[in-house]
N, C-alpha and C positions, 0 to 999 in steps of 0.2 A: 330456264336452264338450271341444272343441278350444279352446285358448287362443291368441288372436292379440293381439300387442302392436303398436300402430301409432304411428309417429312422423312428425311433419309437417315438410316442407321449405318454408320461405318465405325470401325473400331480402331483406336490408336492408343498408345501408352502415354501420350502427352497429357500433362495435367496443367490446369490453369488455376491460379489463386483467384479468390474473389476480388473484384475491383475495389480500390480504395473508396471509403465513404465519400459520397457526393460525386463520384466519377463512374457511375454505373452506365455503360453504353446501352442504348435502347435495345440492341440485339440481345444482350445478356439478360435483360429483364423479360423480353419476349420468350426466350428459350426457357428461362426458369418458370415462367407462367405455364408454358406447355408441359413442363415436367410435373408441376403441382396439380394443375386442374385443366387438362386439355379440353374438357367438355363444357367449360363454363362460358357464359356470355361475355365475361371479362376477357377471356382469351380470344374469342372471335372478334370482339371490338378492337383488341390490341393488334390483331392481324390487319384489320382495315386501316388502323392508324399508321402502322409501320410500312405497309406495302401499298403502292399505287394500284388502283383497280386495273389499269392497263397492263401492269406487270403480271398481275394475277391471271388475267385473261390470256396473256401471251406466254405464260409459263416461264417467266424470267425472275420471279420474286425469290430472293434468297437472302438470308441474314446469318451472320456468324459472329461468335465471340471465342477467340482462341480456336480450339479444335471442335467446338460445338457448333453445329449448323442446323438450319431450318430452311426448307424449301416449300414453296406454295404454288398451286396452280388451280385455275378454274377450268373445269371440263365437264362436258355432258356425260361422259362415261369414265370409267376407272382408268387412270394413267399408270404407266409403269415408268419408274425412274432409273436412268442410267447415269453413273458418275465415273468420269475418267474411262469411259468405254466399257465399264463393267456394270452388271446388273446390281441394283440395290435390293434391299429386303422387301418382302411383301408388306403392304401398309395395312394398319388396323383401323377399323371404323369406330368412331365414337358413337356409343349407343344413342339411338333416337335422333341422330343428326345425319347430315350428308357430308360430314368431315372424316377424312382419313389422316392418320398420323403415324410417325415414327421419329424417335429422337436418337441422335448418335454423334459421331465425331469424324473428322478428317485430319489427315496429317498436316501439321503446321509448317511454316517456313517455306511454303511453295504455293503454287496456284493450281486450281482444279477446273474441270469443265463438267457440265451436266446437260442432259436433255431428257425429254419424255417421249414415250410412244403411247399412242392412243389408238386402239384397234389396229395395231400394226403400222400406223403412220407416225413418223417422227415429227414432233412439234416442240417449240419453245427451247429453253435452255440458254446457257451462257458459256463462253469459252474461257473466260478469265475471272475466276473467283479466288481472291487471295485468302489464305488461311494464316493469320498472324499468330506468332508465338508470344509468350509472356513479356519478352523484352520490347515488344511493340506497343504495350499498353502502360498507362501510369501505374507505378508500383508504390505501395505503402512505404513511407520512410525515405523515398527518393525525392530530393528537392528538384523543382522545375527551374530550368533556365528561363531567361526573359528574352522576349522578342521585341525589338525596337519598333517604333512607329515606322510607317512607310517613309523612306528617304528618296529624294530625287536628285539625279546627277545629270548634268549636261556635258556631253562629250566634245572634246576638241578633235580627237582622232577620228570620230565619225561625224564631223561637221555639224554639230548642234543637235545630234540625236539625244533624246532624254530617256533615261533608264530609271525604273523604280527598283529599289532593293531594300532588304531588311537585314538586320544583324541579330544573330542569336548569341547570347552571352550566358554561359553555364553558371549555375549557382556557385561553383567552386572558383570562379575567376578571381584572381588577385592581381591587381595592376603591377605589383612588384615582380611578378613572374610572367615571362613571355609565354603566350598561349600558342598552341598549334592552330592551324587554319584549314577550313574546308569550304569550298565554293560550290554552290548549287546553281546550275543554269535552269531557266524556267522557274525561278525562285518562288513565285506566287503559288505554284502547284504543291509546295511542300510545307507551307507554314500554318495550316489549320490543325488545331488539336480537336480531340473529341469528335472525329468524323470517321466515316467508313472508307475514306480515301487513303492516300499515301500517308503513312504514319511515321514521320521522320523525327519530329521534335521529341517525342517520347523515347525513341530509340537513343537519341543523343543523350538525353537525361540519364537513362538507365545504364548505358555502356560507360559513360564518363564516371558515374557513381561506382560502378563495378570495377573500374580501372582497366576495362578491356580496350579502351581507346584513351588517348590523352585528353586532358582538359583543352578544349578547342573552341575557338570562335567560328561561328557559321555565317557565311554571307550568302544570302538568297537573292539572286538578281534575275529580274525578268528581261525578256527581249526589249530592245529599245523602240522608241517611237520617233520617226524622222519627219512626221507631218508638219511639225512646227518650225522646220528649217528648210524651206523650199528652194533656197537659192544656192545650195552647195552641190558638189559633185556626187556626194553620197545619195542625196535625194534624187538626183537625176537617174543614177544607176538603179536605185531601188524602184523608182517609178516605172522605168523601162522593163525591169524584171516582172513587176506586178502586171503590167499590161500584156506581157508575152505569155504569162502563165495563168492569168485569171485570179491570182491570189490577192488578198487584201494588201494594202500598203504595210500594215503592221506585221502580217505574216511574212511578207517579202523581206522586211528588215530583219526579222528573226533568221531567215534563211541566209541572208547575206552575212550576218554575224556568225552564225553557227556552222553552216555547211561549206564555207570557203576555206580551203587549205592554204593559209598564209599566217604570218605572225601578227596580223592586225588586231584580232580580238585578244590575243595573248598580251599585246602591248596595252590595249585598253584596260584589261584587268590589272596588270602590273602598275602602269603609270597613272591610272585614274582611280579606279574603284578601290584597289587594295591600298593605294597611297592615302585615299580619303579615310578608309577604315583604320589605318595605322595612326592617323592623327587623333583618333579617339581611344584606341585600345592598344595594348602592348602585345604585338604579334611577332612570332618568330619569323626570321627571314630565310632560313634554310629550307630547301626543297624537301628535305627529309621529313620536315614537320608540316608539309602541306599536301592536301588532297583536293581533287576536283571531280565533279560528277555531273551527269545530265542524262536525260532520256531522249530517245529519237534523235533529232538533229542536235539536241543538247549533248547526246552521248558522243557523237563524232567531234563535237566542239570540245568536250572535256579532254578527249584523247589528243586532239590537235594542239591544245594549249600546252600540255605536258611535252608533246613531241617538239614543238617549236621552242619551248623554254624549259628544258629539264632542270635548269638551275632555279626555277621558281616552283615547280610542282613535280613530285615524283610518284604520286599515288593516284590512280585513275579508276573510276567506276563508271561503266557505260551500260545503261539499260536500253535495250532494243535500238542500238546505235544505227544511225542512218549512214552507213559507210557506202553511199551511193553517189550517183553523178549529178545531184541536184544543182550544184553551182559550177559544175565542170564545163569549161569552154576550151576545147582543144587548142593548145598553143597560146592561150591567154591566161587562164587561171585554173588551178586544180580543184577538184571536188573530193569528197571522202572516198570515192571509188579507187583512188590511187594508193590508199594506205596499205593494202596487203603487199603490193610490190615495193613501196617505199621501205616498209619494215624489213623486207628481205634484202634490199639492195643498199640502203643507206647505213651510215655508221650507227652502231647500237647505242640507244639511250638508256640511261640508268633509271628505268621507271618500272613500277609494279602495276599490273593491269588486271581488273576483273571485268569480263564481258558477260552480258546476259542477253539472250534472245530466245525466240520460240519458233518452232517449225512452221507455224501458220502466220508468220509475220508477212509484211508487205512484199508484193512483186508488182512492179510497174515499169514505165519507160526508163526510169532512173536505175533500175537494177533489182536484184533480189536481196532483201535485207538478211534473211537467214544464210544464204550462200556467201554473202560478203562478210558476215560475221564469222562464219566457218573459215573462210579464206584468211581473215585476219588472225584468227586463233591459230591456225596452222603456221602462218608466217611468224607469229610470236614464238611458237614452239620450236620451229626450225632454227631460230636465232637465239635460243636459250634464254628467252625473257622469263621473268618471274610473273606468270599469268595464271588466271583461272577462267574457264569458260563454262558458264552455267546455261545449258541449252534445254529448254522445255518444249511444251506443245502449244504455247499461247500465241495470240495474235499480237498486233501492234498496240500493246497495252502495258501499263506499269505494274499490273497485279503481281506477276512473278517476282520482278525486281524488288518491289516494296515489301513483299512477304518475307524475302530472304535478306532484307537490309541489315538486320543485326549480324548475320553470318558474314555478309560482305564487308561490313566495317571492321569486324574482328579480324578477318583475314587480311584486309588492307593494312591494318595497323599492328599486325602481329610482330613481335620482337622489338617494338618501338622502345627506345631508351631515351628519355628526355635529357640525359647528360651528353648525348651524341648529337652531331649535326649532319652525319652522313652514314650511309650503309651501301655496300655493293650488293644489289639485289641478285639473288640466284634462284633459278627454277627449283621448285620443291622436288625432292627425289621421287616422290610418288607420281608426280606429273611427268617427270623425265622418263620414267619407265613405261609410260603409256604410249600407244601408237598414235599416229596422226588421226584427225577426225576424217570420217568418210561419210558419204551420203548414199541413201537408197532411194530410188525412184519408186514412189508408192501411190501417186495420185494420177497416173495416166493409164488408161485402158483397164483400170481396176475398180472404178467407182460404179 
């Protein structure tokens, strides 16, 4: 089989500074090598090192640093590359090899999709490729905050459930000055540096240093584990849910915590986790200085916490939020599906909300994630909430949300004044002038 390696050329005005010494991401080195000597044996060896053979064969291999990207595919015949549904440039062949290449850029701060056609047949590709801007990478001269070791908490509110969590402390922290607070659900997903995954810690470092967000403590908490407390009511409920859905006990506990519309998880954070963190660090008590975020079920969880306790949190960031009926039991307990109507009918909360979702997100027996997020966005708009809805084309994936994370944080914390303890949030005039969101049927009888 002949191996072809294809690289995309797209143009953008975004510029990236060189990575700080000792912090050069593998993708950056691979792309630079492709620029300097794409015909070398070193370059071909670097491709094999950076990409799994299975991804090369499947046409899923992709690497990026800032706006610069590199795609690779193994194919018996020449592939054509399409990105975001548009044709890419023609590929050039490296002399005396079976490799084809092109180097270029994509817009940062969002996610992209790509696929190939080979002899007219569509193959390979990915739907969620994040393109990170400079604020998502380590920057020269910016001090890094410290992440604690893993901490373990045993809950009383959840009958012995054990939760792992980590505390991020910025380099600028001074115990004499109370810090703002941000809580992250599914915390273990956010805490790795120097990876191609969700880049949160570098964003916190950079934006705190730039004073785009306040000096803040970050609490990264993972879903709890109830398996060690088999004699309580929580265990029995979670076990029954696990049996009825086929989920693991751990995933079922996550759903019970995150997808249930009640004040239980909010009390758990307030009375147990934050109280424990406050025993170690000087943290502000006002909701004006607190934000909360999560993805998927963690997204509805973040919204629910602020909705239940707007005196504790006033800033909400939801990625691909599961505002669906996962925990809904009619007449017994509410699930996230009720929130579009609750927002329209219940007393208005003083909260600021950024929602993110994609048109190819989930659709199952619990509901449509895109439609529920659109419904919630329209409800927030009708009630004059200070909100923003970022709607792309992605699937149930954090790529889009993580790529725009610097923009999201800057928007959430805009106008923040550390000398104040409250603010009456008002819808941005530009949003107020816009129409409600509408949907177009595009995937029935047209494919």
